[in-house]
VONUVO-420991 format. One line per field, with one value per atom (N, C-alpha, C, O): atom name; x, y, z; residue in one letter; residue number from 1. Coordinates in steps of 0.1 Angstrom, whole numbers. Layout:
site: CA	...
x: X	...
y: Y	...
z: Z	...
code: A	...
pos: NUM	...
END
This chain:
site: N	CA	C	O	N	CA	C	O	N	CA	C	O	N	CA	C	O	N	CA	C	O	N	CA	C	O	N	CA	C	O	N	CA	C	O	N	CA	C	O	N	CA	C	O	N	CA	C	O	N	CA	C	O	N	CA	C	O	N	CA	C	O	N	CA	C	O	N	CA	C	O	N	CA	C	O	N	CA	C	O	N	CA	C	O	N	CA	C	O	N	CA	C	O	N	CA	C	O	N	CA	C	O	N	CA	C	O	N	CA	C	O	N	CA	C	O	N	CA	C	O	N	CA	C	O	N	CA	C	O	N	CA	C	O	N	CA	C	O	N	CA	C	O	N	CA	C	O	N	CA	C	O	N	CA	C	O	N	CA	C	O	N	CA	C	O	N	CA	C	O	N	CA	C	O	N	CA	C	O	N	CA	C	O	N	CA	C	O	N	CA	C	O	N	CA	C	O	N	CA	C	O	N	CA	C	O	N	CA	C	O	N	CA	C	O	N	CA	C	O	N	CA	C	O	N	CA	C	O	N	CA	C	O	N	CA	C	O	N	CA	C	O	N	CA	C	O	N	CA	C	O	N	CA	C	O	N	CA	C	O	N	CA	C	O	N	CA	C	O	N	CA	C	O	N	CA	C	O	N	CA	C	O	N	CA	C	O	N	CA	C	O	N	CA	C	O	N	CA	C	O	N	CA	C	O	N	CA	C	O	N	CA	C	O	N	CA	C	O	N	CA	C	O	N	CA	C	O	N	CA	C	O	N	CA	C	O	N	CA	C	O	N	CA	C	O	N	CA	C	O	N	CA	C	O	N	CA	C	O	N	CA	C	O	N	CA	C	O	N	CA	C	O	N	CA	C	O	N	CA	C	O	N	CA	C	O	N	CA	C	O	N	CA	C	O	N	CA	C	O	N	CA	C	O	N	CA	C	O	N	CA	C	O	N	CA	C	O	N	CA	C	O	N	CA	C	O	N	CA	C	O	N	CA	C	O	N	CA	C	O	N	CA	C	O	N	CA	C	O	N	CA	C	O	N	CA	C	O	N	CA	C	O	N	CA	C	O	N	CA	C	O	N	CA	C	O	N	CA	C	O	N	CA	C	O	N	CA	C	O	N	CA	C	O	N	CA	C	O	N	CA	C	O	N	CA	C	O	N	CA	C	O	N	CA	C	O	N	CA	C	O	N	CA	C	O	N	CA	C	O	N	CA	C	O	N	CA	C	O	N	CA	C	O	N	CA	C	O	N	CA	C	O	N	CA	C	O	N	CA	C	O	N	CA	C	O	N	CA	C	O	N	CA	C	O	N	CA	C	O	N	CA	C	O	N	CA	C	O	N	CA	C	O	N	CA	C	O	N	CA	C	O	N	CA	C	O	N	CA	C	O	N	CA	C	O	N	CA	C	O	N	CA	C	O	N	CA	C	O	N	CA	C	O	N	CA	C	O	N	CA	C	O	N	CA	C	O	N	CA	C	O	N	CA	C	O	N	CA	C	O	N	CA	C	O	N	CA	C	O	N	CA	C	O	N	CA	C	O	N	CA	C	O	N	CA	C	O	N	CA	C	O	N	CA	C	O	N	CA	C	O	N	CA	C	O	N	CA	C	O	N	CA	C	O	N	CA	C	O	N	CA	C	O	N	CA	C	O	N	CA	C	O	N	CA	C	O	N	CA	C	O	N	CA	C	O	N	CA	C	O	N	CA	C	O	N	CA	C	O	N	CA	C	O	N	CA	C	O	N	CA	C	O	N	CA	C	O	N	CA	C	O	N	CA	C	O	N	CA	C	O	N	CA	C	O	N	CA	C	O	N	CA	C	O	N	CA	C	O	N	CA	C	O	N	CA	C	O	N	CA	C	O	N	CA	C	O	N	CA	C	O	N	CA	C	O	N	CA	C	O	N	CA	C	O	N	CA	C	O	N	CA	C	O	N	CA	C	O	N	CA	C	O	N	CA	C	O	N	CA	C	O	N	CA	C	O	N	CA	C	O	N	CA	C	O	N	CA	C	O	N	CA	C	O	N	CA	C	O	N	CA	C	O	N	CA	C	O	N	CA	C	O	N	CA	C	O	N	CA	C	O	N	CA	C	O
x: -133	-128	-115	-107	-113	-99	-90	-94	-76	-69	-66	-64	-65	-65	-80	-80	-87	-100	-106	-110	-105	-112	-129	-133	-136	-149	-155	-148	-165	-168	-171	-166	-181	-181	-174	-174	-168	-161	-167	-168	-171	-179	-168	-157	-174	-163	-153	-155	-144	-133	-137	-139	-138	-140	-125	-126	-116	-105	-103	-95	-107	-107	-111	-106	-121	-124	-114	-115	-105	-92	-86	-80	-85	-75	-82	-92	-69	-72	-70	-59	-77	-77	-65	-60	-62	-52	-59	-70	-47	-50	-36	-37	-26	-18	-14	-4	-26	-25	-17	-10	-20	-20	-5	-4	3	17	19	28	10	9	1	-4	-3	-14	-23	-21	-35	-47	-52	-60	-46	-50	-38	-27	-45	-31	-35	-37	-34	-34	-29	-35	-18	-9	-13	-8	-24	-29	-37	-40	-41	-45	-37	-41	-25	-13	-14	-11	-18	-14	-22	-17	-36	-43	-40	-42	-34	-29	-41	-37	-55	-63	-68	-72	-68	-67	-59	-62	-47	-33	-34	-31	-38	-38	-51	-49	-65	-75	-73	-83	-62	-60	-53	-58	-41	-32	-41	-41	-48	-54	-66	-66	-73	-81	-72	-77	-60	-51	-47	-45	-45	-40	-49	-45	-62	-76	-72	-70	-73	-73	-59	-61	-50	-40	-36	-24	-47	-46	-41	-34	-46	-42	-29	-24	-28	-16	-2	1	7	19	28	28	34	43	55	54	67	80	87	93	84	90	77	67	81	73	84	96	77	86	77	66	86	76	84	96	76	83	86	82	93	99	86	80	86	88	76	76	67	54	51	47	53	54	59	56	70	80	71	74	58	54	45	45	37	27	34	31	44	51	59	61	66	70	62	65	50	42	34	31	30	30	38	33	49	59	59	54	64	61	47	47	38	23	25	20	34	33	44	43	54	68	75	79	79	85	94	93	104	116	110	100	113	111	123	134	118	127	122	111	134	128	131	143	124	125	126	116	137	143	144	147	143	144	159	167	162	176	184	181	194	208	209	215	200	201	207	212	207	217	228	231	238	251	258	269	249	250	246	237	253	246	228	220	226	213	209	217	197	190	180	177	179	171	159	159	149	137	135	136	131	129	111	105	105	90	85	92	74	70	56	46	60	49	39	40	30	15	16	9	26	29	35	38	38	41	60	65	65	78	86	83	96	105	114	121	112	119	126	125	133	142	140	144	134	135	147	151	151	163	161	155	165	165	178	184	183	191	191	180	202	199	205	208	205	208	200	203	187	177	166	164	160	151	156	162	151	155	143	133	145	134	122	124	112	100	98	89	106	104	90	89	79	67	68	73	63	64	54	51	47	38	45	55	38	43	31	19	39	33	33	45	26	25	14	4	17	5	-8	-20	-2	-14	-11	1	-21	-17	-26	-38	-19	-31	-28	-36	-16	-14	-9	-10	-5	3	20	28	24	38	48	57	43	57	56	67	43	40	44	51	40	48	59	64	67	82	87	99	81	87	82	90	72	66	74	76	81	92	104	108	110	122	121	128	113	109	109	114	101	97	113	117	121	131	144	154	141	150	146	153	133	125	115	109	114	103	90	88	80	68	59	64	49	40	30	20	32	21	9	-2	10	1	6	18	-5	-2	-12	-23	-8	-16	-14	-2	-24	-25	-37	-47	-36	-51	-59	-71	-54	-61	-58	-48	-62	-59	-71	-82	-68	-79	-76	-66	-91	-94	-89	-97	-77	-66	-63	-64	-57	-53	-42	-43	-35	-25	-29	-25	-39	-46	-54	-55	-59	-67	-64	-70	-48	-39	-35	-34	-32	-24	-34	-30	-49	-59	-63	-66	-63	-66	-54	-59	-44	-28	-26	-17	-30	-24	-37	-47	-34	-44	-39	-27	-50	-45	-58	-69	-53	-60	-59	-47	-69	-72	-80	-90	-80	-89	-102	-110	-104	-117	-127	-124	-140	-153	-155	-153	-161	-165	-178	-182	-183	-195	-184	-187	-176	-168	-158	-154	-154	-146	-145	-136	-160	-162	-156	-150	-159	-153	-137	-133	-129	-117	-115	-107	-119	-116	-118	-114	-127	-131	-120	-120	-114	-104	-113	-110	-124	-131	-139	-150	-136	-142	-155	-155	-165	-176	-172	-178	-159	-156	-150	-148	-147	-137	-147	-143	-160	-168	-167	-169	-164	-160	-148	-148	-139	-127	-129	-122	-138	-142	-151	-149	-159	-167	-158	-162	-148	-141	-131	-128	-128	-118	-126	-122	-140	-145	-151	-157	-151	-157	-146	-147	-132	-119	-114	-104	-122	-116	-107	-102
y: 30	47	45	38	55	58	62	68	58	60	73	76	83	96	107	117	103	110	112	103	124	131	130	136	123	125	140	145	148	161	163	172	150	149	133	122	139	125	120	125	109	103	96	92	94	87	77	73	74	66	59	48	73	71	63	51	67	62	47	41	42	26	18	6	26	20	22	16	27	28	18	14	9	-1	-17	-22	-19	-28	-44	-47	-51	-65	-72	-68	-86	-94	-99	-102	-97	-102	-118	-125	-118	-123	-137	-144	-141	-153	-153	-144	-168	-166	-164	-165	-161	-158	-142	-138	-132	-120	-119	-129	-104	-103	-103	-105	-101	-103	-89	-90	-77	-67	-58	-60	-46	-36	-20	-9	-22	-4	3	13	3	13	23	34	16	23	35	43	38	46	60	72	56	68	72	84	66	75	88	98	89	98	109	107	122	131	132	129	135	137	126	128	113	101	100	98	102	100	109	104	122	133	127	126	124	121	107	101	101	85	87	81	97	102	109	106	116	126	114	113	108	96	87	81	86	78	85	79	98	105	111	117	110	117	111	119	98	95	99	99	102	108	120	122	131	144	153	164	146	151	144	148	131	123	129	138	124	129	118	105	124	114	123	134	116	118	117	125	101	98	90	85	90	80	69	71	58	47	35	30	34	29	15	16	4	-11	-8	-1	-16	-22	-31	-40	-27	-16	-3	9	-11	-2	9	21	3	12	22	28	25	38	49	61	44	56	63	75	51	62	68	79	60	66	77	84	81	92	103	114	99	109	115	127	105	110	118	128	114	121	133	141	136	147	157	169	151	160	164	174	152	157	168	174	168	178	168	173	154	144	138	137	134	126	113	111	103	92	81	83	69	58	48	47	41	29	17	16	8	-8	-14	-15	-20	-29	-42	-49	-47	-61	-63	-54	-76	-83	-79	-84	-71	-68	-56	-56	-44	-34	-23	-13	-24	-15	-18	-29	-8	-9	-2	2	-2	4	-7	-15	-7	-15	-16	-7	-29	-29	-40	-50	-39	-52	-60	-56	-72	-79	-88	-91	-92	-99	-106	-101	-122	-129	-131	-128	-134	-132	-145	-152	-144	-152	-144	-141	-142	-130	-137	-149	-130	-134	-146	-156	-148	-159	-171	-182	-169	-182	-183	-194	-176	-174	-167	-155	-175	-168	-154	-153	-147	-135	-127	-131	-115	-110	-94	-88	-85	-71	-64	-69	-56	-50	-36	-28	-31	-14	-12	-20	0	5	10	12	10	11	27	30	34	50	59	71	54	66	64	72	50	49	44	34	55	58	52	48	51	51	58	70	56	64	73	81	72	78	75	63	80	82	77	84	66	63	61	50	64	60	48	50	36	26	25	23	28	26	16	14	10	1	3	10	-6	-2	-13	-10	-26	-37	-43	-44	-48	-57	-70	-70	-81	-95	-104	-102	-113	-121	-113	-118	-105	-96	-99	-93	-108	-113	-99	-96	-95	-81	-72	-68	-66	-55	-60	-53	-73	-76	-75	-67	-80	-80	-67	-65	-56	-42	-39	-34	-41	-39	-41	-33	-56	-62	-51	-47	-47	-40	-29	-29	-20	-8	-6	3	-18	-19	-23	-17	-32	-38	-28	-30	-15	-5	6	16	2	12	22	30	22	29	25	13	35	33	32	38	25	26	33	29	45	56	53	57	43	39	34	35	27	21	22	17	26	33	24	20	21	10	14	21	11	11	1	3	-14	-23	-30	-37	-34	-48	-58	-56	-68	-78	-86	-87	-92	-98	-110	-119	-114	-128	-124	-113	-136	-140	-129	-123	-126	-118	-100	-93	-99	-86	-83	-73	-95	-93	-89	-82	-95	-94	-78	-72	-74	-60	-50	-40	-52	-42	-43	-33	-54	-57	-47	-39	-48	-44	-28	-22	-23	-9	-2	-8	14	22	20	20	18	15	25	28	27	33	30	31	27	22	27	32	27	33	26	29	17	4	8	7	13	14	-4	-14	0	-13	-18	-28	-14	-22	-27	-39	-22	-27	-40	-47	-42	-49	-67	-75	-69	-82	-84	-94	-74	-74	-77	-85	-70	-70	-85	-92	-90	-103	-113	-124	-111	-122	-120	-128	-112	-105	-105	-111	-98	-95	-84	-85	-72	-58	-60	-68	-52	-51	-42	-42	-31	-23	-30	-25	-44	-51	-56	-62	-52	-58	-47	-52	-33	-25	-28	-27	-31	-37	-50	-50	-61	-70	-68	-74	-58	-55	-46	-45	-41	-34	-45	-46	-52	-65	-70	-70	-76	-86	-77	-84	-63	-58	-55	-52	-56	-57	-38	-33	-31	-18	-14	-3
z: -180	-178	-180	-174	-189	-195	-183	-173	-183	-168	-166	-155	-178	-178	-173	-166	-177	-177	-160	-154	-156	-144	-147	-157	-139	-140	-136	-127	-141	-135	-121	-114	-117	-104	-97	-102	-86	-85	-70	-59	-75	-61	-53	-56	-40	-31	-39	-50	-32	-38	-54	-57	-62	-75	-80	-83	-80	-85	-83	-90	-75	-75	-88	-90	-97	-107	-117	-128	-115	-126	-126	-136	-113	-113	-123	-122	-130	-138	-137	-134	-139	-134	-145	-155	-138	-142	-157	-160	-166	-176	-183	-193	-174	-178	-169	-169	-160	-153	-141	-136	-135	-118	-111	-99	-120	-115	-113	-106	-118	-112	-102	-97	-97	-86	-95	-107	-90	-92	-101	-110	-97	-104	-104	-100	-111	-113	-103	-108	-95	-86	-92	-96	-96	-105	-115	-118	-119	-130	-127	-135	-111	-107	-105	-105	-103	-102	-116	-117	-127	-140	-139	-143	-133	-132	-121	-109	-127	-115	-103	-91	-107	-99	-86	-74	-94	-88	-74	-63	-80	-72	-63	-52	-63	-54	-43	-31	-49	-37	-32	-27	-35	-31	-18	-8	-18	-7	2	14	-1	9	18	30	9	17	26	36	23	32	45	55	43	56	63	73	59	68	82	92	83	94	107	119	101	109	108	109	106	102	115	114	128	140	150	160	142	149	145	136	153	150	141	143	132	124	122	117	125	123	110	104	106	95	85	90	75	65	60	58	58	56	44	47	32	25	20	19	17	15	-4	-13	-1	-17	-23	-18	-34	-41	-43	-42	-45	-48	-36	-37	-26	-20	-15	-5	-23	-26	-32	-31	-39	-51	-40	-37	-32	-23	-10	-5	-6	7	3	12	-7	-13	-13	-7	-22	-23	-11	-11	-1	14	20	24	22	30	26	33	13	6	9	12	7	12	31	37	36	49	55	65	45	48	57	67	54	62	54	42	61	54	52	59	42	35	37	34	43	46	35	31	30	21	26	28	29	34	23	15	22	9	8	18	-1	-2	-1	-2	0	5	-7	-18	-6	-12	-21	-32	-14	-24	-16	-22	0	8	11	13	10	11	22	23	31	45	57	54	68	75	77	77	79	82	89	92	93	102	88	77	94	81	91	103	77	84	74	63	77	68	66	77	57	55	43	37	43	30	29	36	13	7	1	-1	-4	-7	-17	-14	-29	-38	-28	-33	-15	-9	-11	-9	-13	-16	-5	-1	1	13	5	-5	14	10	22	34	20	31	32	22	41	38	48	59	43	49	55	48	66	68	72	79	67	76	93	98	99	113	117	129	109	116	111	108	111	111	125	134	123	136	148	151	154	171	179	173	192	201	201	205	199	200	187	186	179	164	160	159	157	151	137	129	132	119	110	114	102	92	82	75	83	71	57	58	47	37	26	23	18	10	1	2	-11	-21	-17	-20	-10	-7	4	8	10	21	17	19	10	8	22	31	23	34	45	56	44	57	58	66	51	53	55	63	46	41	50	55	54	62	76	83	80	92	92	101	84	86	85	88	79	82	94	102	97	112	122	131	122	131	129	140	119	114	124	134	121	128	144	150	149	161	169	179	162	165	170	178	162	166	176	180	178	189	183	190	168	164	168	171	167	173	155	145	154	144	145	150	140	143	135	139	121	116	104	99	98	83	71	72	61	52	38	35	32	24	11	14	2	-7	-4	-7	2	7	15	11	28	35	32	35	27	23	40	47	41	54	53	54	52	55	69	75	73	87	88	99	83	83	87	96	75	75	88	94	90	106	117	126	117	129	129	139	115	114	118	124	116	117	132	138	136	150	160	168	158	164	158	165	151	147	140	135	139	132	118	115	111	96	88	92	76	69	54	50	44	35	25	30	14	4	2	-7	8	2	13	25	10	19	21	15	33	39	30	34	22	11	1	-3	-3	-11	-8	-17	7	10	7	7	4	0	-14	-19	-20	-36	-38	-47	-28	-26	-19	-26	-9	-8	-12	-8	-24	-34	-49	-59	-48	-58	-72	-82	-72	-83	-83	-77	-89	-88	-98	-107	-95	-104	-115	-126	-112	-120	-133	-145	-127	-140	-151	-162	-147	-162	-173	-184	-171	-180	-187	-199	-182	-188	-198	-208	-193	-198	-213	-224	-209	-222	-231	-243	-228	-239	-247	-259	-239	-245	-254	-265	-252	-262	-271	-280	-273	-283	-294	-306	-285	-294	-294	-300	-288	-289	-280	-282
code: X	X	X	X	X	X	X	X	X	X	X	X	X	X	X	X	X	X	X	X	X	X	X	X	X	X	X	X	X	X	X	X	X	X	X	X	X	X	X	X	X	X	X	X	X	X	X	X	X	X	X	X	X	X	X	X	X	X	X	X	X	X	X	X	X	X	X	X	X	X	X	X	X	X	X	X	X	X	X	X	X	X	X	X	X	X	X	X	X	X	X	X	X	X	X	X	X	X	X	X	X	X	X	X	X	X	X	X	X	X	X	X	X	X	X	X	X	X	X	X	X	X	X	X	X	X	X	X	X	X	X	X	X	X	X	X	X	X	X	X	X	X	X	X	X	X	X	X	X	X	X	X	X	X	X	X	X	X	X	X	X	X	X	X	X	X	X	X	X	X	X	X	X	X	X	X	X	X	X	X	X	X	X	X	X	X	X	X	X	X	X	X	X	X	X	X	X	X	X	X	X	X	X	X	X	X	X	X	X	X	X	X	X	X	X	X	X	X	X	X	X	X	X	X	X	X	X	X	X	X	X	X	X	X	X	X	X	X	X	X	X	X	X	X	X	X	X	X	X	X	X	X	X	X	X	X	X	X	X	X	X	X	X	X	X	X	X	X	X	X	X	X	X	X	X	X	X	X	X	X	X	X	X	X	X	X	X	X	X	X	X	X	X	X	X	X	X	X	X	X	X	X	X	X	X	X	X	X	X	X	X	X	X	X	X	X	X	X	X	X	X	X	X	X	X	X	X	X	X	X	X	X	X	X	X	X	X	X	X	X	X	X	X	X	X	X	X	X	X	X	X	X	X	X	X	X	X	X	X	X	X	X	X	X	X	X	X	X	X	X	X	X	X	X	X	X	X	X	X	X	X	X	X	X	X	X	X	X	X	X	X	X	X	X	X	X	X	X	X	X	X	X	X	X	X	X	X	X	X	X	X	X	X	X	X	X	X	X	X	X	X	X	X	X	X	X	X	X	X	X	X	X	X	X	X	X	X	X	X	X	X	X	X	X	X	X	X	X	X	X	X	X	X	X	X	X	X	X	X	X	X	X	X	X	X	X	X	X	X	X	X	X	X	X	X	X	X	X	X	X	X	X	X	X	X	X	X	X	X	X	X	X	X	X	X	X	X	X	X	X	X	X	X	X	X	X	X	X	X	X	X	X	X	X	X	X	X	X	X	X	X	X	X	X	X	X	X	X	X	X	X	X	X	X	X	X	X	X	X	X	X	X	X	X	X	X	X	X	X	X	X	X	X	X	X	X	X	X	X	X	X	X	X	X	X	X	X	X	X	X	X	X	X	X	X	X	X	X	X	X	X	X	X	X	X	X	X	X	X	X	X	X	X	X	X	X	X	X	X	X	X	X	X	X	X	X	X	X	X	X	X	X	X	X	X	X	X	X	X	X	X	X	X	X	X	X	X	X	X	X	X	X	X	X	X	X	X	X	X	X	X	X	X	X	X	X	X	X	X	X	X	X	X	X	X	X	X	X	X	X	X	X	X	X	X	X	X	X	X	X	X	X	X	X	X	X	X	X	X	X	X	X	X	X	X	X	X	X	X	X	X	X	X	X	X	X	X	X	X	X	X	X	X	X	X	X	X	X	X	X	X	X	X	X	X	X	X	X	X	X	X	X	X	X	X	X	X	X	X	X	X	X	X	X	X	X	X	X	X	X	X	X	X	X	X	X	X	X	X	X	X	X	X	X	X	X	X	X	X	X	X	X	X	X	X	X	X	X	X	X	X	X	X	X	X	X	X	X	X	X	X	X	X	X	X	X	X	X	X	X	X	X	X	X	X	X	X	X	X	X	X	X	X	X	X	X	X	X	X	X	X	X	X	X	X	X	X	X	X	X	X	X	X	X
pos: 1	1	1	1	2	2	2	2	3	3	3	3	4	4	4	4	5	5	5	5	6	6	6	6	7	7	7	7	8	8	8	8	9	9	9	9	10	10	10	10	11	11	11	11	12	12	12	12	13	13	13	13	14	14	14	14	15	15	15	15	16	16	16	16	17	17	17	17	18	18	18	18	19	19	19	19	20	20	20	20	21	21	21	21	22	22	22	22	23	23	23	23	24	24	24	24	25	25	25	25	26	26	26	26	27	27	27	27	28	28	28	28	29	29	29	29	30	30	30	30	31	31	31	31	32	32	32	32	33	33	33	33	34	34	34	34	35	35	35	35	36	36	36	36	37	37	37	37	38	38	38	38	39	39	39	39	40	40	40	40	41	41	41	41	42	42	42	42	43	43	43	43	44	44	44	44	45	45	45	45	46	46	46	46	47	47	47	47	48	48	48	48	49	49	49	49	50	50	50	50	51	51	51	51	52	52	52	52	53	53	53	53	54	54	54	54	55	55	55	55	56	56	56	56	57	57	57	57	58	58	58	58	59	59	59	59	60	60	60	60	61	61	61	61	62	62	62	62	63	63	63	63	64	64	64	64	65	65	65	65	66	66	66	66	67	67	67	67	68	68	68	68	69	69	69	69	70	70	70	70	71	71	71	71	72	72	72	72	73	73	73	73	74	74	74	74	75	75	75	75	76	76	76	76	77	77	77	77	78	78	78	78	79	79	79	79	80	80	80	80	81	81	81	81	82	82	82	82	83	83	83	83	84	84	84	84	85	85	85	85	86	86	86	86	87	87	87	87	88	88	88	88	89	89	89	89	90	90	90	90	91	91	91	91	92	92	92	92	93	93	93	93	94	94	94	94	95	95	95	95	96	96	96	96	97	97	97	97	98	98	98	98	99	99	99	99	100	100	100	100	101	101	101	101	102	102	102	102	103	103	103	103	104	104	104	104	105	105	105	105	106	106	106	106	107	107	107	107	108	108	108	108	109	109	109	109	110	110	110	110	111	111	111	111	112	112	112	112	113	113	113	113	114	114	114	114	115	115	115	115	116	116	116	116	117	117	117	117	118	118	118	118	119	119	119	119	120	120	120	120	121	121	121	121	122	122	122	122	123	123	123	123	124	124	124	124	125	125	125	125	126	126	126	126	127	127	127	127	128	128	128	128	129	129	129	129	130	130	130	130	131	131	131	131	132	132	132	132	133	133	133	133	134	134	134	134	135	135	135	135	136	136	136	136	137	137	137	137	138	138	138	138	139	139	139	139	140	140	140	140	141	141	141	141	142	142	142	142	143	143	143	143	144	144	144	144	145	145	145	145	146	146	146	146	147	147	147	147	148	148	148	148	149	149	149	149	150	150	150	150	151	151	151	151	152	152	152	152	153	153	153	153	154	154	154	154	155	155	155	155	156	156	156	156	157	157	157	157	158	158	158	158	159	159	159	159	160	160	160	160	161	161	161	161	162	162	162	162	163	163	163	163	164	164	164	164	165	165	165	165	166	166	166	166	167	167	167	167	168	168	168	168	169	169	169	169	170	170	170	170	171	171	171	171	172	172	172	172	173	173	173	173	174	174	174	174	175	175	175	175	176	176	176	176	177	177	177	177	178	178	178	178	179	179	179	179	180	180	180	180	181	181	181	181	182	182	182	182	183	183	183	183	184	184	184	184	185	185	185	185	186	186	186	186	187	187	187	187	188	188	188	188	189	189	189	189	190	190	190	190	191	191	191	191	192	192	192	192	193	193	193	193	194	194	194	194	195	195	195	195	196	196	196	196	197	197	197	197	198	198	198	198	199	199	199	199	200	200	200	200	201	201	201	201	202	202	202	202	203	203	203	203	204	204	204	204	205	205	205	205	206	206	206	206
END
């Protein structure tokens, strides 16, 4: 399926088939979710699906995690008519911040920072990232929000893998993903059936 093609009949979560497999080796993530953002209808449908569980909920602010969470987070904030807060990697915010260390999905130690002049006690915040693999990044972001008195209204992300951290997050917070239950094992195993189309295209040389 070409990145910009919109099928005449869009099946449930059709846009997941646009995501491309890793062809560069283990130092990279196992797939490229951002390929679906290139398709205007896929991006729109993805956002609508992520927001559906929160349609009757109070959300005061949307927060996105550096860096890919900025894409979905900003789009969701615009769709809701809400402000957008960036939770950044260490060293990018030139204002007073709180920080939280974590270990990311590659096993590397990193630090997230969040400004201190926006989140107040009781503010209902929708946290957005592109993906949750081990949960370390999201748990650090949650801690920053809650440290300043904010309330996690929900978590929206394309996928939450069934890792230890992913399960903790799903047990404690209201979460929205784009992955149907029947497809979850494919994501946990880091291989989608739709990858076969990419492999066939690659082997044919087209």
